[in-house]
C-alpha positions in Angstrom: -18.9 18.5 8.9 -19.3 15.9 11.7 -16.8 13.2 12.5 -18.1 9.6 12.1 -16.8 6.7 14.2 -17.3 3.4 12.5 -17.0 -0.3 13.4 -19.0 -2.1 16.1 -16.3 -2.4 18.7 -15.1 1.2 18.3 -18.6 2.5 18.8 -19.2 0.1 21.7 -16.0 1.3 23.5 -17.0 4.9 22.9 -20.3 4.3 24.6 -18.6 2.4 27.5 -16.3 5.4 28.0 -19.3 7.7 28.0 -17.9 9.8 25.0 -20.4 12.3 23.7 -22.3 10.8 20.7 -24.8 12.8 18.8 -26.5 9.9 17.1 -25.9 6.3 15.9 -26.8 5.2 12.4 -27.4 1.5 11.8 -27.8 -0.2 8.4 -31.4 -1.4 7.8 -31.6 -5.2 8.2 -28.5 -5.7 10.4 -29.1 -8.2 13.1 -28.6 -6.8 16.6 -26.3 -9.6 18.0 -23.1 -9.6 20.1 -21.4 -6.2 20.2 -24.2 -4.5 18.2 -26.8 -5.7 20.8 -24.7 -4.2 23.6 -24.4 -0.9 21.5 -28.2 -0.7 21.3 -28.6 -1.3 25.1 -25.9 1.3 26.1 -27.2 3.8 23.6 -30.7 3.5 25.0 -29.4 3.9 28.6 -27.4 7.0 27.6 -30.3 8.6 25.7 -28.4 8.5 22.4 -30.6 8.6 19.3 -30.4 5.4 17.1 -31.6 5.6 13.5 -32.0 2.8 10.9 -30.9 4.0 7.5 -30.3 2.3 4.1 -26.9 0.7 3.9 -25.9 2.8 0.9 -26.2 5.9 3.1 -23.4 4.5 5.3 -21.5 3.4 2.2 -21.3 7.0 1.1 -19.5 7.9 4.3 -17.2 4.9 4.5 -16.9 1.3 3.2 -15.7 0.0 6.5 -18.7 0.7 8.7 -19.7 -2.9 9.6 -23.3 -1.7 9.5 -22.9 1.0 12.1 -21.7 4.7 12.3 -21.7 7.0 15.3 -21.7 10.8 14.8 -19.2 12.0 17.4 -17.6 15.1 18.8 -13.9 15.8 18.0 -11.5 13.8 20.1 -10.3 15.7 23.2 -6.6 15.5 23.9 -5.2 15.6 27.4 -2.2 17.6 28.8 1.1 15.9 29.6 0.5 16.6 33.3 -2.8 14.7 33.1 -0.9 11.6 32.0 1.5 11.8 35.0 -1.5 12.3 37.3 -2.8 8.9 36.2 0.4 7.2 37.4 0.1 9.1 40.7 -3.5 8.0 41.1 -2.6 4.4 40.6 0.4 4.6 42.9 2.7 3.3 40.1 6.0 4.6 38.6 5.1 6.4 35.4 4.7 4.3 32.3 4.2 6.5 29.2 4.6 6.1 25.4 5.9 8.8 23.1 5.3 8.4 19.3 7.7 10.5 17.2 6.0 11.0 13.8 4.1 7.7 13.4 2.0 8.4 10.2 0.1 5.2 9.5 -3.4 5.0 11.2 -3.1 1.2 11.5 0.2 1.4 13.2 -1.0 4.0 15.6 -4.2 2.1 16.3 -2.2 -1.1 17.0 0.2 0.7 19.4 -2.7 2.4 21.3 -4.4 -0.9 21.7 -1.3 -2.5 23.1 -0.6 0.5 25.3 -4.1 0.2 26.9 -3.7 -3.5 27.3 -0.5 -3.3 29.3 -1.7 -0.4 31.5 0.3 2.5 30.0 -0.7 5.7 31.9 -0.8 7.8 28.7 0.5 8.4 25.2 2.1 11.5 23.7 1.9 12.2 20.0 3.8 14.6 17.8 1.5 17.2 16.3 3.4 17.6 13.0 4.2 15.0 10.4 2.1 12.5 12.3 -1.4 11.0 12.4 -3.7 12.1 15.2 -6.7 10.3 16.7 -8.9 9.9 13.7 -11.9 7.6 13.3 -9.6 5.2 11.4 -7.2 5.1 14.3 -10.1 4.6 16.8 -11.3 1.6 14.7 -7.7 0.2 14.4 -7.3 0.4 18.1 -10.6 -1.6 18.6 -11.8 1.3 20.8 -8.8 1.3 23.1 -8.5 5.0 22.4 -11.5 5.7 24.6 -9.7 4.4 27.7 -6.4 6.2 27.3 -5.2 9.7 28.1 -3.6 11.0 24.9 -1.7 14.2 24.6 -0.6 15.9 21.4 2.4 18.3 21.5 4.2 20.6 19.1 7.7 20.1 20.5 8.7 16.6 21.5 12.2 17.6 22.7 10.7 20.2 25.1 8.2 17.6 26.3 11.0 15.1 27.0 12.7 17.8 29.1 9.4 18.3 31.0 9.3 14.6 31.7 12.9 14.5 32.9 12.2 17.3 35.4 9.4 15.0 36.7 12.0 12.2 37.3 10.8 10.1 34.3 13.5 8.3 32.4 13.3 8.5 28.6 14.1 5.3 26.7 14.3 5.3 22.9 13.6 2.2 20.9 16.0 2.2 18.0 17.9 -0.4 16.1 21.4 1.1 16.4 24.8 -0.4 17.5 25.0 1.8 20.6 21.5 0.6 21.8 21.5 -2.1 24.5 19.4 -5.3 24.2 16.0 -4.5 25.5 15.9 -7.7 27.6 18.8 -6.2 29.8 17.2 -2.9 30.5 15.6 -1.9 33.9 12.0 -1.1 33.2 10.8 -0.9 36.8 11.8 2.8 37.0 9.4 5.7 36.0 9.8 5.8 32.3 8.5 6.7 28.9 9.3 4.7 25.8 9.9 6.6 22.6 9.2 5.1 19.2 10.1 6.7 15.9 8.5 7.0 12.5 7.9 4.0 10.1 10.6 5.1 7.7 13.4 6.9 9.5 13.0 6.0 13.1 13.7 8.5 15.9 14.4 12.1 14.9 18.0 13.1 15.6 17.1 15.6 18.4 14.6 13.3 20.0 17.2 10.4 20.0 19.8 12.8 21.6 17.3 13.7 24.4 16.8 10.0 25.3 18.6 8.8 28.5 19.5 5.6 26.7 18.4 3.5 23.7 17.2 -0.1 23.5 17.0 -2.4 20.5 15.4 -5.7 19.6 18.0 -8.3 18.5 17.3 -9.7 15.1 18.3 -13.3 14.2 16.8 -13.6 10.8 17.6 -12.0 7.5 15.5 -8.8 7.9 17.1 -5.9 9.7 14.1 -4.5 11.6 10.5 -4.9 12.6 7.4 -2.7 11.9 7.1 0.0 14.5 3.8 -1.3 15.8 5.3 -4.8 16.2 8.5 -3.6 17.8 6.7 -1.2 20.1 4.2 -3.8 21.2 7.0 -6.3 22.1 8.8 -3.7 24.3 5.6 -2.5 25.9 4.8 -6.0 27.0 8.4 -6.5 28.2 8.0 -3.5 30.5 4.8 -4.8 31.9 6.1 -8.3 32.4 9.2 -7.1 34.2 7.2 -4.8 36.5 4.7 -7.6 37.3 7.6 -9.9 38.1 9.2 -7.3 40.4 6.0 -6.9 42.3 
């Protein structure tokens, strides 16, 4: 059964990134304006077949289609070395993101969108007990997935050791007493940030493998932030600090 990518911006970014698309289905009567107009132009230029179909045909596949679906090939994951190569090509210290068992597609999509926005060189996902790059994640990322190198690994602890051998510092984001305030950390070094799962945070072994931990101070009555919010704040802090250093 084919995978379907849905949402105007997700399909648009897939076309911009020249991802292989078998065909695009558009609900009959939808006006080709804005992002949809650009989809039509890029599809024509790329030789991708576009079909008008009754809206209920799209409804049978998903209720969140925004009048458009693209039949796509399965997402192709990169290798960890490919991510490090992006940093070398840009002449920058490595800036990676590891996600340890993030399970909610919206959270993953939000983090991928932020990662792409701040220039992360690549993202590493856990293969087990975690969501992968699904159509829902692509839509939640507003298509940012199409412009990122993403690896999926079976053993995060082993991958962390691989990164350390490549002189990449591993910094866990965790709200624990031993963690330092994130605003005091040096983010100009080659690094990867590690974020844990929505419920339990970083796994014990992954946390032990980190070179050090950072936390976001909390001044209100709640004890912690959603992983996508916390991760986005620290990702931007890394980018701002690096930009200021330059």
